[in-house]
C-alpha positions in Angstrom: 41.8 -0.6 38.3 43.2 0.0 34.8 40.0 1.8 33.7 40.3 4.1 36.8 43.9 4.9 35.9 43.0 5.7 32.3 40.0 7.8 33.5 42.3 9.7 35.9 45.0 10.3 33.3 42.6 11.6 30.6 40.6 13.7 33.0 43.6 15.4 34.6 45.2 16.0 31.2 42.1 17.7 29.9 42.0 19.9 33.0 45.7 20.9 33.0 45.9 21.6 29.3 44.2 25.1 29.1 46.5 28.1 29.5 46.6 29.5 33.0 48.7 31.3 35.5 50.4 28.1 36.7 51.3 26.9 33.2 52.6 30.4 32.2 54.8 30.6 35.2 56.4 27.2 34.7 56.9 27.9 31.0 58.5 31.3 31.7 60.9 29.8 34.3 62.0 27.3 31.8 62.5 30.0 29.2 64.5 32.2 31.5 66.8 29.5 32.9 70.3 29.0 31.5 69.9 25.3 32.3 66.6 23.4 32.7 67.6 22.6 36.3 67.2 26.3 37.1 63.4 25.8 36.8 63.3 22.7 39.1 62.1 24.6 42.2 59.1 25.8 40.2 58.4 22.4 38.7 58.7 20.5 41.9 56.6 23.0 44.0 53.8 23.1 41.4 53.8 19.4 41.0 53.7 18.7 44.8 51.0 21.3 45.2 48.8 19.7 42.6 49.4 16.3 44.1 48.4 17.5 47.5 45.2 19.2 46.2 44.3 16.1 44.2 44.7 13.7 47.2 42.8 16.1 49.5 40.0 16.3 46.9 39.8 12.5 46.5 39.9 12.1 50.3 36.6 14.1 50.5 37.6 17.7 51.0 35.6 18.6 47.9 32.3 17.5 49.5 33.0 19.8 52.5 33.8 22.9 50.4 30.9 22.3 48.0 28.5 22.1 50.9 29.3 25.7 52.0 28.4 28.2 49.3 29.8 31.1 51.4 33.2 29.5 51.6 33.2 29.1 47.8 32.3 32.8 47.4 35.2 33.9 49.7 37.6 31.7 47.7 36.3 33.0 44.4 36.6 36.6 45.5 40.2 36.1 46.7 41.1 34.2 43.6 39.6 36.9 41.3 41.8 39.5 42.9 44.8 37.2 42.6 44.2 36.5 38.9 43.8 40.2 38.0 47.1 41.0 39.8 48.9 38.1 38.1 47.6 39.3 34.7 49.0 42.8 35.3 52.3 41.3 36.6 52.7 39.1 33.4 51.8 42.0 31.1 54.3 44.3 32.9 56.9 41.7 32.7 56.5 41.3 28.9 57.2 45.1 28.6 60.6 44.9 30.4 63.8 44.0 28.6 64.6 40.4 29.2 68.1 39.2 30.0 68.7 36.1 27.9 68.7 32.8 29.8 68.9 34.4 33.2 66.9 32.9 36.0 63.9 35.1 36.7 63.5 34.3 40.4 65.6 32.9 43.2 65.0 29.4 44.4 63.0 30.7 47.4 60.9 33.1 45.3 60.3 30.4 42.6 58.8 28.2 45.3 56.7 30.9 46.8 55.4 32.0 43.4 54.7 28.5 42.2 52.9 27.8 45.5 50.7 30.9 45.1 49.7 30.2 41.5 48.9 26.6 42.5 47.0 27.2 45.8 45.5 30.6 45.2 44.4 30.0 41.6 40.7 29.4 41.8 40.6 28.0 38.2 43.1 25.2 39.2 41.7 24.5 42.6 38.1 24.4 41.5 39.0 22.0 38.7 40.7 19.8 41.3 38.1 20.0 44.0 35.0 20.2 41.8 35.9 17.9 39.0 38.5 15.4 40.2 37.0 15.2 43.6 33.5 14.4 42.4 34.8 11.9 39.7 36.6 10.1 42.5 33.2 9.3 44.1 32.7 6.6 41.5 35.6 4.6 43.0 36.5 3.2 46.4 39.4 1.6 48.2 42.7 1.1 46.3 41.0 1.8 43.0 40.1 5.3 44.2 43.8 6.0 45.1 45.0 4.6 41.8 42.7 7.1 40.2 44.2 9.8 42.3 47.8 8.7 41.5 47.0 8.8 37.8 45.6 12.3 38.1 48.7 13.5 40.0 51.2 11.9 37.6 49.9 14.1 34.8 51.0 17.2 36.7 54.5 15.9 37.1 54.8 14.9 33.4 53.1 18.1 32.2 55.2 20.6 34.2 58.5 19.0 33.3 57.5 19.0 29.6 56.2 22.6 29.8 59.5 23.8 31.4 61.5 22.0 28.7 59.4 23.5 26.0 59.9 27.0 27.5 63.6 26.3 27.9 63.9 25.4 24.2 61.8 28.3 23.1 64.0 30.7 25.2 67.2 29.3 23.5 65.7 29.9 20.0 64.2 33.2 20.9 67.3 35.2 21.5 65.6 38.6 21.1 62.8 37.7 23.4 60.1 38.7 21.0 58.2 35.4 21.0 58.1 35.4 24.8 56.7 38.9 24.8 53.9 37.9 22.6 53.2 34.7 24.6 53.2 36.7 27.9 50.8 39.3 26.6 48.4 36.6 25.2 48.7 34.8 28.4 47.8 37.9 30.4 44.7 38.4 28.3 43.7 34.7 28.8 44.1 35.1 32.6 41.9 38.2 32.6 39.3 36.3 30.6 39.4 33.6 33.3 39.0 36.3 35.9 36.0 37.7 34.1 34.4 34.2 34.0 35.0 33.8 37.7 33.6 37.3 38.4 30.4 36.2 36.4 30.1 33.1 38.6 30.5 35.2 41.7 27.9 37.7 40.7 25.4 34.9 39.9 25.9 33.2 43.3 25.4 36.5 45.1 22.3 37.6 43.2 
C-alpha cells in the first residue's frame, strides 16, 4: 500500500505542477485577498473538484470516456473554446488597474469560477481521467483507494500553498507590476495549451 501512496503522490504532483488556468486562478485569488482566508472559497472548490474527478476516474469513468472517441471530441472542442476565452480574460485583467489586496470575486463567483476552471478545463480533466484513471488499473481494493487518496491530497496541499504564495507575492508587489507580468505569461501559456488541444482535435477528426 505504501508504494501505491507514493506512486499516487508523485504522479499527481507531476500533473498539477504545470501552469494552467486552475493554478493561475488560485494564485491570483491569493494575491488579491487582504487575508488568505479570502481565497478559501476558491481553494476549497478547486480541491473538492479535483478530488471528485480523481475518485470518479479511479472508479472507472475513464474507461467509459476513453471508449467513446466522439465524446472526447465534444469535450475537447468545448474545452478549447473555454481555454481561449480564459486566456483573453486573464490578459484583459492584467491590463486593468489592480486595487491592492482587494478580493477579486465574491464568494459565490469564486466558487463558480473555480468550478469552471476545474471541470471545464480539458487539460486538467484529461490528466485526471487519462493518466490517473489508467494508472489506478494497476491496483485493486483498498490499495486502489489509497492511491486515489494520495492523488487527491496533492491538490489540497498544492492549492493551499499556491494561494499562500500568491498572497505573499501580492503583499510584496504593491504596484501590481509582477502580477501583470505573471498574468500575461499565464495567458500565453493557456493559449499554447489551447493550440495543443486544437492539434489533438484536428488529428482525431482527420
